[in-house]
C-alpha positions as CSV (number, residue, x, y, z in Angstrom):
1,X,0.0,0.0,0.0
2,X,1.5,3.3,-1.1
3,X,1.5,6.2,1.4
4,X,-0.3,9.3,0.2
5,X,2.2,12.2,0.1
6,X,0.8,15.5,1.6
7,X,0.6,18.5,-0.6
8,X,-0.3,21.1,2.1
9,X,2.0,22.0,4.9
10,X,1.7,22.8,8.6
11,X,5.3,22.9,9.8
12,X,5.5,19.3,10.9
13,X,8.9,17.6,11.1
14,X,9.9,16.0,7.7
15,X,6.6,16.9,6.0
16,X,8.3,18.4,3.0
17,X,9.5,15.6,0.7
18,X,11.9,17.0,-1.9
19,X,12.1,15.9,-5.5
20,X,15.0,17.3,-7.4
21,X,14.5,17.4,-11.1
22,X,17.4,17.7,-13.6
23,X,19.8,19.7,-11.2
24,X,21.7,21.6,-13.9
25,X,22.5,24.7,-11.9
26,X,24.1,25.3,-8.6
27,X,20.9,26.7,-7.2
28,X,19.7,23.1,-7.0
29,X,22.1,22.2,-4.3
30,X,22.2,25.6,-2.5
31,X,18.9,24.8,-0.7
32,X,20.5,21.7,0.7
33,X,23.4,23.6,2.2
34,X,21.6,23.4,5.6
35,X,19.1,21.0,7.1
36,X,15.6,22.1,8.0
37,X,13.4,20.3,10.5
38,X,10.3,20.5,8.1
39,X,12.3,18.9,5.2
40,X,12.8,15.2,5.1
41,X,16.5,14.3,4.7
42,X,15.6,11.7,2.0
43,X,15.6,13.5,-1.4
44,X,14.6,11.9,-4.6
45,X,16.7,13.0,-7.6
46,X,15.5,12.5,-11.2
47,X,17.9,13.5,-14.0
48,X,19.6,12.4,-17.2
49,X,23.1,11.0,-16.5
50,X,25.9,13.4,-17.2
51,X,28.3,16.0,-15.9
52,X,25.5,18.3,-14.4
53,X,24.2,15.4,-12.3
54,X,27.7,14.4,-11.2
55,X,28.5,18.0,-10.1
56,X,25.2,18.1,-8.1
57,X,25.9,14.8,-6.3
58,X,29.5,16.0,-5.5
59,X,28.1,19.2,-4.0
60,X,25.7,17.3,-1.7
61,X,28.4,14.9,-0.7
62,X,30.6,17.9,0.2
63,X,27.9,19.3,2.5
64,X,27.4,15.9,4.1
65,X,31.1,15.5,4.8
66,X,32.2,19.0,5.8
67,X,33.7,19.4,9.2
68,X,31.6,22.4,10.3
69,X,27.8,21.8,10.5
70,X,27.6,18.8,8.1
71,X,24.3,17.9,6.6
72,X,22.8,14.4,6.4
73,X,21.0,14.3,3.1
74,X,20.1,10.9,1.8
75,X,19.8,10.8,-2.0
76,X,17.8,8.3,-4.0
77,X,18.9,8.9,-7.6
78,X,17.1,7.9,-10.8
79,X,19.2,8.4,-14.0
80,X,17.4,8.2,-17.3
81,X,16.1,10.2,-20.3
82,X,12.5,9.6,-19.0
83,X,13.3,11.3,-15.7
84,X,10.3,13.6,-15.7
85,X,7.9,10.7,-16.5
86,X,9.5,8.6,-13.8
87,X,9.2,11.4,-11.1
88,X,5.5,12.0,-12.0
89,X,4.6,8.3,-12.0
90,X,6.3,7.6,-8.7
91,X,5.2,10.7,-6.8
92,X,7.5,10.1,-3.9
93,X,7.6,13.8,-2.9
94,X,5.5,16.9,-2.6
95,X,7.9,19.7,-3.6
96,X,9.8,19.5,-6.9
97,X,12.9,21.6,-7.0
98,X,14.2,22.6,-10.4
99,X,17.2,24.7,-11.2
100,X,18.9,24.4,-14.6
101,X,18.5,24.8,-18.3
102,X,15.4,26.7,-19.1
103,X,14.8,24.8,-22.4
104,X,12.5,22.2,-20.7
105,X,11.8,24.0,-17.5
106,X,8.4,25.5,-18.4
107,X,7.0,22.2,-19.6
108,X,8.5,20.4,-16.6
109,X,6.9,22.9,-14.2
110,X,3.5,22.7,-15.9
111,X,3.5,18.9,-15.9
112,X,4.5,18.8,-12.3
113,X,1.8,21.2,-11.2
114,X,-0.8,19.3,-13.2
115,X,0.3,16.2,-11.3
116,X,-0.5,18.0,-8.0
117,X,3.1,18.5,-6.9
118,X,4.3,21.9,-5.6
119,X,7.2,23.5,-7.4
120,X,10.2,25.5,-6.2
121,X,12.0,27.0,-9.2
122,X,15.3,29.0,-9.2
123,X,14.1,31.6,-11.7
124,X,10.8,33.3,-12.3
125,X,9.0,31.8,-15.2
126,X,6.7,33.8,-17.4
């Protein structure tokens, strides 16, 4: 039985379940520079394989292993060209974070919102 993921927030511990979609810009990892009580440490990452994903994963690892105030993010990573479809079909989170190339961003945001998932984007979209 799948657990229903909440889409409204009250400030409860770990109630925000982050989905990171195609983290192609450093803004994708900046939000994970610190831990937040309301944000679950398990983060689901969906992206095509490549140097941008590798860079993102290295940044999170550097936060988790730094001496001063290390984080404890746990990443579950899906790599594949169908990353958007996989994220939308699994619905493991309730806030999708996107920061990267704007070419697909508008379509990705639209599809995510239509699937009932909140979106945190690094740049305003018009």
